C-alpha positions in Angstrom: 79.7 91.1 37.5 79.3 87.6 36.2 80.4 88.7 32.7 83.7 89.8 34.1 84.2 86.6 36.0 83.4 84.7 32.7 85.8 86.6 30.6 88.6 86.1 33.3 88.0 82.4 33.6 88.2 82.1 29.8 91.3 84.1 29.7 92.9 82.1 32.6 91.9 78.8 30.7 93.6 80.0 27.4 96.8 81.1 29.3 97.0 78.0 31.3 96.7 75.7 28.2 100.2 74.0 27.8 102.3 75.1 24.8 103.3 72.4 22.3 107.0 71.7 21.8 106.5 71.9 18.0 104.1 73.7 15.8 100.6 72.3 15.8 97.5 73.0 13.7 96.3 75.3 16.4 99.6 77.2 16.3 99.4 77.4 12.6 95.8 78.8 12.9 96.7 81.3 15.7 99.2 82.9 13.2 96.4 83.6 11.0 93.6 84.5 13.6 93.3 87.0 16.5 94.4 85.8 19.9 91.6 83.5 21.2 90.8 85.4 24.3 90.4 88.6 22.1 88.1 86.7 19.9 86.1 85.3 22.8 85.7 88.6 24.4 84.2 90.0 21.2 82.0 87.1 20.9 80.7 87.4 24.4 80.0 91.0 24.0 77.9 90.3 20.7 76.1 87.4 22.5 75.1 89.7 25.5 74.0 92.4 22.8 71.7 89.6 21.3 70.1 88.9 24.7 71.9 85.7 25.9 72.2 85.8 29.6 75.5 85.7 31.6 74.3 82.5 33.2 74.1 80.8 30.0 77.2 82.2 28.6 79.1 81.1 31.8 77.6 77.5 31.6 78.3 77.1 27.8 81.6 78.9 27.5 83.6 79.1 30.8 86.0 76.4 29.9 86.4 76.7 26.3 89.6 76.7 24.6 90.7 75.8 20.8 90.6 72.0 20.3 93.7 71.0 18.1 91.9 67.8 17.0 88.9 69.8 15.7 90.9 71.9 13.4 93.0 68.9 12.2 89.9 67.0 11.4 88.4 70.0 9.5 91.4 70.1 7.3 91.8 66.4 6.7 88.2 65.1 6.2 87.7 61.5 5.1 86.1 62.5 1.8 89.2 64.2 0.8 91.8 61.7 2.1 90.5 58.3 1.4 89.6 56.4 -1.9 85.8 56.1 -2.6 86.2 52.2 -2.2 87.7 52.5 1.2 85.2 55.1 2.3 82.2 53.1 1.1 83.6 49.9 2.6 83.9 51.5 6.1 80.4 52.8 5.9 78.2 50.4 4.0 79.1 47.2 5.9 77.3 43.7 6.0 76.7 44.4 9.8 75.1 47.8 9.1 72.9 46.4 6.3 71.7 43.6 8.7 71.0 46.0 11.5 69.3 48.4 9.0 66.9 45.5 8.0 66.3 44.6 11.6 65.2 48.2 12.4 63.1 48.4 9.3 61.2 45.5 10.7 61.2 46.7 14.2 59.9 50.2 13.4 57.7 49.3 10.5 54.5 51.1 11.6 56.5 54.1 12.6 58.4 54.3 9.4 55.2 53.9 7.5 53.5 56.8 9.0 56.6 59.0 8.5 56.8 57.9 5.0 53.1 58.8 4.5 53.5 62.3 6.2 56.7 63.4 4.5 56.8 61.4 1.3 60.4 60.0 1.8 60.9 56.3 1.5 61.9 54.6 4.8 65.2 53.1 3.4 66.7 56.7 2.9 65.8 57.6 6.4 67.5 54.4 7.7 70.5 55.1 5.4 71.2 58.5 6.7 70.6 57.3 10.3 72.9 54.5 9.8 75.8 56.4 7.8 75.6 59.3 10.3 75.6 57.4 13.7 75.5 53.8 13.2 71.7 54.1 14.0 72.3 56.3 17.1 75.2 54.2 18.6 78.1 56.7 17.7 76.9 60.3 18.2 80.1 62.0 19.3 81.5 63.1 22.6 83.0 66.3 21.8 81.4 69.4 23.7 79.5 71.3 21.1 80.4 74.7 22.3 84.1 73.9 22.3 83.9 72.5 18.9 81.9 75.2 17.3 84.1 78.0 19.1 87.2 76.5 17.8 85.8 76.6 14.2 84.4 80.0 14.5 87.7 81.2 15.7 89.5 79.4 12.9 89.5 81.7 9.8 88.6 79.1 7.2 84.9 79.0 7.7 84.5 81.4 10.6 81.3 83.1 9.5 79.3 79.9 9.1 80.5 78.3 12.5 79.9 81.8 14.3 76.4 81.4 13.2 76.2 77.9 14.3 77.5 78.8 17.8 74.8 81.5 18.2 72.2 78.9 17.1 73.7 76.4 19.8 73.2 79.1 22.4 69.7 79.5 21.1 68.9 75.9 21.5 70.2 75.9 25.1 68.5 79.2 26.0 64.9 77.8 24.8 65.5 74.7 27.0 65.5 72.2 24.2 68.5 70.5 26.0 70.7 71.4 28.6 74.4 72.5 28.1 76.2 69.5 29.6 74.4 67.1 27.3 75.3 69.0 24.1 78.0 66.8 22.9 78.5 65.5 19.4 80.9 65.3 16.5 84.0 67.4 16.1 82.2 69.6 13.6 79.4 70.5 16.1 76.8 68.2 14.6 74.3 66.7 17.3 72.2 63.8 18.0 71.4 60.7 16.2 70.8 62.4 12.8 73.9 64.7 13.4 72.1 67.9 12.9 74.0 71.2 12.9 72.4 73.8 15.4 70.8 75.6 12.4 69.4 72.3 11.1 67.9 71.5 14.4 66.3 75.0 14.8 64.9 74.7 11.2 64.1 70.9 10.7 63.8 69.1 13.9 60.2 67.9 14.7 58.3 66.4 17.8 56.9 63.4 15.9 56.0 61.4 19.1 54.1 64.3 20.6 55.6 64.6 23.9 56.5 68.5 23.6 60.2 68.0 22.9 62.0 67.9 19.6 64.3 65.1 20.9 66.8 64.0 18.3 69.2 62.6 21.0 66.9 59.8 22.4 63.6 59.7 20.6 63.5 57.3 17.6 60.3 58.8 16.3 61.7 62.4 16.4 65.0 61.3 15.0 63.5 59.6 11.9 60.9 62.3 11.4 63.4 65.1 11.6 65.5 63.5 8.9 62.4 63.0 6.8 61.4 66.8 7.3 65.0 67.9 6.5 64.9 65.9 3.2 61.3 67.1 2.4 62.2 70.7 3.2 65.3 70.4 0.8 63.0 69.4 -2.1 62.6 65.6 -1.9 60.6 64.4 -4.9 58.0 61.7 -3.8 58.0 58.7 -5.9 61.5 59.1 -7.3 64.7 57.4 -6.3 68.3 58.9 -6.3 69.9 57.5 -9.5 72.0 54.5 -10.4 75.5 53.4 -11.1 76.1 53.2 -14.9 78.6 52.2 -17.4 79.9 55.0 -19.6 81.7 54.2 -23.0 85.3 55.3 -23.4 85.7 58.9 -24.6 82.2 60.2 -23.3 84.1 62.9 -21.5 84.9 64.6 -24.6 81.2 64.4 -25.6 79.6 65.7 -22.3 80.0 69.4 -22.7 77.8 69.6 -25.8 75.2 67.4 -24.1 75.4 68.6 -20.3 78.0 71.1 -19.3 79.3 71.1 -15.7 77.1 72.9 -13.2 77.8 76.4 -12.2 75.8 76.7 -9.1 75.3 74.8 -5.8 77.6 73.3 -3.3 81.1 72.2 -4.3 80.0 68.6 -5.1 77.1 69.8 -7.2 79.5 71.9 -9.2 81.5 68.6 -9.8 78.8 67.1 -11.9 76.9 67.7 -15.1 73.7 69.6 -15.4 70.7 67.4 -15.4 69.5 66.4 -19.0 66.7 63.9 -20.0 68.0 60.3 -19.3 67.4 59.6 -22.9 70.4 61.8 -23.9 72.8 59.7 -21.8 71.2 56.6 -23.4 72.0 58.1 -26.8 75.6 58.7 -25.7 76.0 55.0 -25.0 75.5 55.0 -21.2 74.0 51.8 -19.9 73.2 50.3 -16.6 76.3 48.9 -14.7 75.4 45.4 -16.1 75.5 46.7 -19.6 71.7 46.5 -20.1 70.0 49.5 -21.4 68.8 52.5 -19.2 65.3 52.5 -18.4 62.7 54.5 -20.4 62.1 57.5 -18.3 61.4 61.2 -18.5 63.6 61.9 -15.5 66.4 64.3 -15.7 69.8 63.0 -14.8 73.2 64.4 -14.2 76.5 62.5 -14.5 78.7 62.0 -11.5 82.2 60.3 -11.7 84.0 59.1 -8.5 87.1 57.2 -9.0 86.4 54.7 -11.7 82.6 54.5 -11.0 80.1 56.5 -12.8 76.6 57.3 -11.9 73.6 59.1 -13.1 72.0 61.2 -10.4 68.4 62.4 -10.3 66.9 65.4 -8.3 66.9 63.4 -5.1 70.6 63.0 -5.3 70.9 66.9 -4.9 68.8 66.6 -1.7 71.1 64.0 -0.2 73.9 66.4 -1.0 71.9 69.1 1.0 72.5 66.9 3.9 76.3 66.8 3.5 77.7 68.2 0.4 80.2 65.3 -0.6 79.7 62.7 -3.2 81.4 60.0 -1.0 78.8 60.6 1.6 75.7 61.0 -0.6 76.7 57.8 -2.7 77.2 55.9 0.5 73.8 56.9 1.7 72.2 56.0 -1.6 74.0 52.7 -2.0 73.0 51.7 1.7 69.4 52.8 0.8 69.5 50.4 -2.2 70.8 47.6 0.0 67.9 48.3 2.5 65.2 48.3 -0.3 
């Protein structure tokens, strides 16, 4: 049976992998996780019970072994190892801003249609596209199934990535893209908008009408899929994301009585205050970054501090965090969008 052949190949591949002379991240994970071949055998059994064919499992998983660099990257992500200034400087560059403005002009009619259909300003679509993949130039070369299998086997976020691995099999089974082309980031993100498999299944759209939700090569599908993602996460039409501000010394001691730290949401959301009327921050002495008064507005805003910089963040900032739950990321997207205004 092909299933037996597949398991044999997988076992042989894991046995044949060269052993490192010193302990590696894979070695450390192996001490916490079951042997990879045992894990894979159980995964294959469940996949077959879910209706995935032996042919697909053979094509997707026959050469899979844990990737050391995937585990290393997962545990040393840029958001946790670099300063915000360094992170921002590497992502919001003059060259990226110039290219974003060129693409805004080149695709103006398309961007206009998408903005009307989804209610998301073009500059935010371009900013996410630029920060994620340099406008499609850097989409990743890691085999998606190998990346996801590594992270599904690693105990730290195993449940999440196990689900993503099944979603990746679903994408291939439905013929949206063939297995050899399924390459992307070390974390399993795919295409020009770097969608995880679940995001592809839930949010990718066929905007150019060719019958395919092609986030790999179709600019129309890429931009519309980003817009659909943001809209479905609650983007508020007509609002922006927030702004950098200047907070007076000692404001930290006065924040709890005005807006306590959030208790729900992703980790970055819990690392900011609850939203209150902008007028309350104004009353506490918060101003624009240049020292002028905050605008008169009924918007609700939370306070975010990253390094020495402080920001007020509106509802749409939460939506950007829904794309990637990290203040470094969300602020980079927001600030690039401001440069592309």
